[in-house]
VOPAGU-2260 file (C-alpha; in pm, 1 decimal, decimal comma):
REM VOPAGU-2260
SITE   aa  ch    i         X         Y         Z
SITE  MET   A    0   -1827,8     552,9    2085,4
SITE  ALA   A    1   -1573,0     514,0    1817,0
SITE  SER   A    2   -1363,2     808,0    1674,7
SITE  ARG   A    3   -1475,1    1002,5    1336,6
SITE  ALA   A    4   -1147,3     948,7    1195,9
SITE  HIS   A    5   -1159,6     555,2    1300,7
SITE  MET   A    6   -1511,9     543,2    1146,7
SITE  PHE   A    7   -1405,7     704,9     829,7
SITE  ALA   A    8   -1109,5     448,3     814,1
SITE  SER   A    9   -1315,4     153,4     843,4
SITE  GLU   A   10   -1514,2     272,5     538,5
SITE  CYS   A   11   -1191,3     283,4     341,2
SITE  HIS   A   12    -975,3     -14,7     171,9
SITE  GLY   A   13    -640,9     -67,5      99,7
SITE  LEU   A   14    -448,7    -147,0    -226,5
SITE  VAL   A   15     -82,1    -291,6    -224,7
SITE  LEU   A   16      79,0    -278,0    -573,8
SITE  ALA   A   17     318,8    -584,2    -608,2
SITE  ALA   A   18     324,1    -685,7    -966,5
SITE  GLY   A   19     652,2    -542,7   -1060,1
SITE  ALA   A   20     933,4    -723,4   -1263,1
SITE  ALA   A   21    1191,8    -583,1    -986,1
SITE  LYS   A   22    1484,2    -644,3   -1262,1
SITE  ARG   A   23    1717,7    -452,6   -1081,2
SITE  LEU   A   24    1672,5    -617,0    -780,2
SITE  SER   A   25    1734,7    -966,3    -916,2
SITE  ALA   A   26    1770,6   -1134,4    -564,9
SITE  TYR   A   27    1384,2   -1230,0    -530,4
SITE  PRO   A   28    1072,4   -1110,8    -640,1
SITE  LYS   A   29     990,4    -752,5    -438,7
SITE  PRO   A   30     677,3    -922,1    -279,4
SITE  PHE   A   31     913,5   -1244,0    -133,5
SITE  VAL   A   32    1172,2   -1045,6       0,9
SITE  TRP   A   33    1240,0   -1186,8     359,8
SITE  TRP   A   34    1300,5    -943,6     612,3
SITE  GLN   A   35    1239,2    -912,3    1002,5
SITE  GLY   A   36    1059,5   -1231,2    1013,9
SITE  SER   A   37     778,1   -1223,2     748,8
SITE  PHE   A   38     789,9   -1131,9     332,6
SITE  LEU   A   39     757,0    -778,9     253,7
SITE  VAL   A   40     428,4    -859,9     101,2
SITE  GLU   A   41     276,7    -966,5     469,1
SITE  ARG   A   42     435,7    -632,3     606,0
SITE  ALA   A   43     232,7    -439,4     342,0
SITE  VAL   A   44    -111,0    -601,2     393,9
SITE  SER   A   45     -53,5    -597,2     756,4
SITE  LEU   A   46       0,9    -263,2     748,3
SITE  LEU   A   47    -298,4    -145,6     570,7
SITE  LEU   A   48    -546,9    -372,2     784,2
SITE  GLU   A   49    -360,1    -258,4    1134,5
SITE  SER   A   50    -453,2     104,6    1013,2
SITE  GLY   A   51    -812,1      28,7    1041,0
SITE  LEU   A   52    -894,0     -22,0     694,5
SITE  ALA   A   53   -1168,4    -285,3     595,7
SITE  SER   A   54   -1031,1    -485,8     317,0
SITE  VAL   A   55    -695,3    -514,8     110,8
SITE  THR   A   56    -659,1    -578,7    -271,1
SITE  LEU   A   57    -342,8    -702,1    -375,3
SITE  VAL   A   58    -211,4    -664,0    -714,9
SITE  ALA   A   59      76,9    -942,4    -802,5
SITE  ARG   A   60     198,9   -1096,2   -1107,1
SITE  GLU   A   61     -33,5   -1396,0   -1229,0
SITE  GLU   A   62     281,2   -1654,4   -1162,1
SITE  HIS   A   63     306,9   -1537,1    -804,0
SITE  LEU   A   64     -81,8   -1578,9    -730,3
SITE  GLU   A   65     -45,9   -1949,4    -590,5
SITE  PRO   A   66     246,9   -1872,6    -391,7
SITE  LEU   A   67      90,7   -1582,1    -211,9
SITE  LYS   A   68    -219,4   -1797,3    -188,0
SITE  ASP   A   69     -37,7   -2048,6      25,3
SITE  ILE   A   70      99,1   -1807,6     290,4
SITE  PRO   A   71     -56,1   -1854,4     601,3
SITE  LEU   A   72    -161,3   -1518,6     684,1
SITE  PHE   A   73    -310,8   -1456,4     347,5
SITE  ARG   A   74    -506,4   -1784,0     388,9
SITE  GLN   A   75    -640,0   -1646,4     670,7
SITE  LEU   A   76    -744,7   -1315,4     562,4
SITE  GLN   A   77    -915,4   -1461,1     238,4
SITE  ARG   A   78   -1137,5   -1663,2     450,6
SITE  GLN   A   79   -1192,6   -1360,8     600,5
SITE  ARG   A   80   -1255,8   -1187,9     316,5
SITE  LYS   A   81   -1053,7    -904,0     421,2
SITE  LEU   A   82    -773,2    -973,1     127,0
SITE  THR   A   83    -847,8    -993,9    -251,4
SITE  LEU   A   84    -558,0   -1106,9    -461,3
SITE  VAL   A   85    -564,7    -987,5    -848,2
SITE  ALA   A   86    -329,5    -982,6   -1154,7
SITE  PRO   A   87    -312,3    -745,9   -1441,3
SITE  PRO   A   88    -449,0    -885,5   -1712,7
SITE  ILE   A   89    -194,8    -758,3   -1959,7
SITE  ALA   A   90     225,3    -803,8   -1877,3
SITE  ALA   A   91     312,7    -629,9   -1558,5
SITE  ASP   A   92     611,7    -491,9   -1748,6
SITE  SER   A   93     386,7    -245,0   -1922,3
SITE  GLY   A   94     395,3     -37,5   -1629,2
SITE  LEU   A   95     263,2     106,0   -1296,6
SITE  ALA   A   96     -52,9     217,3   -1452,2
SITE  ALA   A   97    -115,2    -125,1   -1548,7
SITE  SER   A   98    -130,7    -230,6   -1189,8
SITE  LEU   A   99    -297,3      75,9   -1032,7
SITE  LYS   A  100    -591,0      31,9   -1280,9
SITE  THR   A  101    -607,9    -338,5   -1223,7
SITE  GLY   A  102    -664,0    -314,8    -864,3
SITE  PHE   A  103    -868,1      38,2    -870,8
SITE  PHE   A  104   -1128,2    -105,1   -1122,1
SITE  SER   A  105   -1159,3    -448,7    -953,6
SITE  PHE   A  106   -1198,7    -333,7    -616,7
SITE  TRP   A  107   -1469,0     -71,3    -727,3
SITE  GLU   A  108   -1643,6    -371,0    -913,4
SITE  ARG   A  109   -1682,7    -535,7    -562,2
SITE  ALA   A  110   -1730,1    -224,1    -307,1
SITE  SER   A  111   -2014,5    -128,2    -132,7
SITE  LEU   A  112   -2177,8     213,1    -140,6
SITE  GLU   A  113   -2017,1     314,7     177,0
SITE  ALA   A  114   -1683,4     238,8      66,1
SITE  ARG   A  115   -1510,3     573,8      45,9
SITE  GLY   A  116   -1187,8     472,9    -117,4
SITE  LEU   A  117    -884,7     324,7    -160,6
SITE  VAL   A  118    -507,7     404,1      29,4
SITE  VAL   A  119    -269,3     287,7    -253,3
SITE  HIS   A  120      71,4     135,3     -96,4
SITE  GLN   A  121     380,3     -11,7    -244,6
SITE  VAL   A  122     499,1    -331,8    -124,4
SITE  ASP   A  123     882,5    -243,5    -138,6
SITE  ARG   A  124     807,4      51,2     121,9
SITE  PRO   A  125     885,1    -137,3     465,2
SITE  PHE   A  126     907,4     170,5     690,9
SITE  VAL   A  127     562,9     306,9     635,2
SITE  ARG   A  128     389,3     288,5     927,0
SITE  PRO   A  129      20,9     276,6    1082,7
SITE  LEU   A  130      72,4     619,5    1175,5
SITE  HIS   A  131     141,1     751,5     814,0
SITE  ILE   A  132    -159,8     589,0     717,0
SITE  GLN   A  133    -376,9     755,7     982,4
SITE  ARG   A  134    -220,9    1084,2     899,3
SITE  LEU   A  135    -325,9    1058,1     540,5
SITE  LEU   A  136    -689,4     958,6     622,0
SITE  GLN   A  137    -744,5    1245,9     864,0
SITE  GLY   A  138    -632,1    1454,2     638,7
SITE  VAL   A  139    -869,3    1327,5     339,1
SITE  GLU   A  140   -1152,0    1348,6     640,3
SITE  GLN   A  141   -1091,3    1678,6     760,1
SITE  MET   A  142   -1134,5    1813,2     413,0
SITE  LYS   A  143   -1418,3    1611,5     289,4
SITE  GLN   A  144   -1610,4    1796,7     563,1
SITE  ASN   A  145   -1601,6    2134,9     397,0
SITE  ASP   A  146   -1678,1    1932,3      60,6
SITE  SER   A  147   -1947,5    1682,3     -28,8
SITE  LYS   A  148   -1677,3    1551,7    -270,3
SITE  VAL   A  149   -1422,1    1304,5    -159,5
SITE  PRO   A  150   -1058,2    1452,3    -251,6
SITE  VAL   A  151    -767,9    1282,0    -360,7
SITE  GLY   A  152    -493,1    1236,1     -62,7
SITE  ILE   A  153    -135,2    1255,7    -121,4
SITE  SER   A  154     160,5    1189,1     108,1
SITE  GLN   A  155     408,7    1470,2     120,4
SITE  TRP   A  156     811,9    1376,5     240,7
SITE  ARG   A  157    1083,2    1637,2     189,7
SITE  ASP   A  158     877,8    1837,5     -48,3
SITE  THR   A  159     808,2    1540,0    -317,3
SITE  CYS   A  160     498,1    1367,7    -374,0
SITE  GLN   A  161     530,6    1008,5    -220,9
SITE  PRO   A  162     308,1     671,5    -174,7
SITE  PRO   A  163      72,9     613,5      12,9
SITE  ALA   A  164    -195,9     803,6    -135,0
SITE  PHE   A  165    -574,6     782,7    -122,4
SITE  LEU   A  166    -779,9     780,3    -450,8
SITE  PRO   A  167   -1185,4     808,8    -403,7
SITE  ARG   A  168   -1425,7     621,9    -647,9
SITE  HIS   A  169   -1498,0     936,3    -892,0
SITE  ILE   A  170   -1148,0     975,8    -998,1
SITE  GLY   A  171   -1182,4     660,7   -1210,2
SITE  SER   A  172   -1194,5     832,4   -1552,4
SITE  ALA   A  173    -833,3     979,6   -1467,8
SITE  ILE   A  174    -700,5     644,2   -1346,7
SITE  GLN   A  175    -852,7     500,8   -1682,8
SITE  GLU   A  176    -597,9     766,1   -1888,9
SITE  LEU   A  177    -264,4     650,1   -1715,2
SITE  ASN   A  178      -7,0     446,0   -1912,6
SITE  GLY   A  179     297,0     272,8   -1876,0
SITE  ASP   A  180     444,3     395,5   -1553,1
SITE  GLN   A  181     223,2     701,8   -1512,4
SITE  GLY   A  182     107,8     747,1   -1162,7
SITE  LEU   A  183      15,3    1001,1    -865,7
SITE  LYS   A  184     229,9    1275,1   -1024,4
SITE  VAL   A  185      25,4    1266,4   -1381,1
SITE  LEU   A  186    -281,0    1243,8   -1128,5
SITE  LEU   A  187    -192,1    1590,9    -992,5
SITE  ARG   A  188    -118,1    1722,9   -1336,3
SITE  GLN   A  189    -476,2    1691,5   -1401,6
SITE  GLY   A  190    -648,7    1937,3   -1154,2
SITE  LEU   A  191    -794,0    1657,7    -919,9
SITE  GLU   A  192    -925,4    1823,2    -597,8
SITE  SER   A  193    -672,4    1685,7    -355,7
SITE  VAL   A  194    -510,2    1741,3      26,6
SITE  VAL   A  195    -172,1    1687,1      61,1
SITE  VAL   A  196     -48,4    1538,8     372,6
SITE  ASP   A  197     289,8    1611,4     532,4
SITE  GLN   A  198     447,7    1274,7     658,7
SITE  GLN   A  199     809,5    1442,9     801,3
SITE  LEU   A  200     663,1    1518,5    1122,6
SITE  THR   A  201     918,2    1350,3    1359,0
SITE  GLU   A  202    1281,1    1156,7    1328,3
SITE  SER   A  203    1128,3     841,0    1313,4
SITE  ASP   A  204     964,2     922,2     956,7
SITE  GLU   A  205    1349,3     930,0     818,6
SITE  HIS   A  206    1312,6     622,4     608,2
SITE  PHE   A  207     941,1     698,1     514,4
SITE  ALA   A  208    1012,4     699,2     138,6
SITE  THR   A  209    1295,1     411,4     151,5
SITE  ASP   A  210    1225,5     167,1     -93,7
SITE  CYS   A  211    1387,8    -176,0    -229,2
SITE  ASP   A  212    1484,6    -146,3    -604,9
SITE  VAL   A  213    1868,0    -247,3    -625,6
SITE  PRO   A  214    2051,9    -507,2    -449,0
SITE  ASN   A  215    2225,3    -219,2    -238,9
SITE  ASP   A  216    1868,7    -162,7     -92,2
SITE  LEU   A  217    1839,4    -477,2      -8,8
SITE  ARG   A  218    2165,7    -546,6     183,6
SITE  TRP   A  219    2101,6    -185,8     351,7
SITE  LEU   A  220    1757,9    -304,5     475,4
SITE  ARG   A  221    1896,3    -655,9     576,9
SITE  SER   A  222    2192,4    -436,0     769,0
SITE  PHE   A  223    1897,9    -379,4    1022,1
SITE  PRO   A  224    1939,2    -622,0    1364,4
SITE  GLU   A  225    1650,5    -776,8    1537,7
SITE  GLY   A  226    1546,2    -527,6    1778,5
SITE  ASP   A  227    1714,1    -212,3    1658,7
SITE  PRO   A  228    1522,5      97,8    1761,6
SITE  VAL   A  229    1450,6     216,3    1427,5
SITE  LEU   A  230    1256,4     -87,0    1360,7
SITE  ARG   A  231    1025,9      -5,8    1657,4
SITE  PHE   A  232     866,2     247,8    1431,8
SITE  ALA   A  233     840,9       0,7    1155,3
SITE  GLY   A  234     681,2    -312,9    1308,5
SITE  PHE   A  235     354,6    -412,7    1292,1
SITE  ARG   A  236     160,7    -629,1    1541,9
SITE  GLY   A  237      -9,9    -836,9    1267,3
SITE  VAL   A  238     274,4    -991,6    1088,5
SITE  GLY   A  239     427,8   -1132,2    1396,4
SITE  ALA   A  240     121,2   -1249,9    1561,7
SITE  VAL   A  241     -41,7   -1436,7    1247,4
SITE  ALA   A  242     209,6   -1497,0     975,2
SITE  THR   A  243     395,1   -1852,0    1034,8
SITE  SER   A  244     566,6   -1853,3     674,6
SITE  ASP   A  245     925,7   -1979,8     642,5
SITE  PRO   A  246    1180,3   -1789,4     458,4
SITE  PRO   A  247    1272,7   -1844,3     102,9
SITE  LYS   A  248    1525,8   -2127,0      50,0
């Protein structure tokens, strides 16, 4: 029989935010940064599905939708109805809030009554792994047992709030009020019922909050050789087993 935590995860879905302009990175748009045999966006989607989530909504810039649809892994996932691609209706430069609102409301317009919530993940955080998603969902599920309302779930790393986060349907009005680059921290200040999950439990979580914003971040990321011990904690079965994309020229 499936565990309670596994059943809860199967009733949850994923949201990958990948519509940022990445002006400081300059080399490639973040979704198409090639690392360890796959694009960062492939890793992000695979992470959420490997964590037991039922499906993923990917928010990307309008001009990236067609190239994303051509990635073999994504073609397969779309046929299986496990992946939906959407673009913000306004310029992604208007900030994080536009991407978050686009993905959140697009999903809930399609969602079944059984859907519990969305795990929100950012495309440029390759060291988040399935265990982190599972910790987050376990914290949410445990708190829900004591309250009929599903709480917001927040990852904490070294005393700061970080994605991934868990967002239930009932906070839609709070999401709608976000503007610019407002996100999780603004939601927390609204006093929403929430649970904080500590993600810094072992040495293998050292790079949990590492993102890829500037060229130096990209150079550091690419300094890891294939087979580096750190990557044992960051790799996912899905990308390596399914994706056959070629690296960018």
